[in-house]
C-alpha positions in Angstrom: 0.0 0.0 0.0 1.3 3.4 -0.9 0.9 6.6 1.1 0.9 10.1 -0.1 3.3 12.6 1.6 3.5 16.3 1.3 6.8 18.1 1.7 7.8 21.8 2.0 10.9 22.3 0.1 13.2 25.3 0.3 14.4 26.7 -3.1 17.6 24.6 -3.2 15.8 21.4 -2.4 13.2 22.2 -5.0 15.9 22.8 -7.6 17.6 19.6 -6.5 14.4 17.6 -6.9 13.8 19.1 -10.4 17.4 18.2 -11.4 16.9 14.6 -10.2 13.3 14.4 -11.8 14.9 15.2 -15.1 17.2 12.2 -14.7 14.7 9.7 -13.2 11.7 10.7 -15.2 9.4 12.0 -12.4 9.6 13.8 -9.0 8.2 10.6 -7.4 10.9 8.4 -8.9 13.5 10.9 -8.0 12.3 11.0 -4.4 12.2 7.1 -4.2 15.7 6.8 -5.6 17.1 9.5 -3.4 15.5 7.9 -0.2 16.7 4.5 -1.2 20.2 5.7 -1.7 20.3 7.7 1.6 18.9 4.7 3.5 21.4 2.4 2.0 24.3 4.8 2.9 23.0 5.1 6.5 22.7 1.3 6.8 26.4 0.9 5.8 27.4 3.5 8.2 25.5 1.8 11.0 27.0 -1.6 10.1 30.4 -0.1 10.2 29.8 1.5 13.6 28.5 -1.9 14.8 31.5 -3.7 13.4 34.0 -1.4 15.1 32.2 -1.4 18.4 32.0 -5.2 18.4 35.6 -5.6 17.3 36.8 -3.0 19.8 34.8 -4.6 22.7 36.5 -8.1 21.8 40.1 -6.9 21.3 40.6 -3.2 22.0 41.1 -0.3 19.7 41.3 -1.0 15.9 44.6 -0.6 14.1 44.8 1.6 11.1 44.9 -1.4 8.9 41.7 -2.7 10.5 40.0 0.6 10.0 41.0 0.6 6.4 39.5 -3.0 6.0 36.3 -1.7 7.6 36.2 1.3 5.0 36.7 -1.1 2.2 34.0 -3.4 3.5 31.4 -0.7 4.3 32.2 2.1 2.1 
């Protein structure tokens, strides 16, 4: 089931939406794509934070090599 949501956008956000709508075909498609990309990025960041916290709890602070590995895995 889909829901309808109204947003108030400042001029820059409106321009960004128009720019993306030209790429994705519609404002709705642009918003869906932008939300999906943002959610995926935040999930990766959360997974990286969890990984670091778990690893540090088990074995102390991460080395620079381990941090680089985490960056490679989680973006």
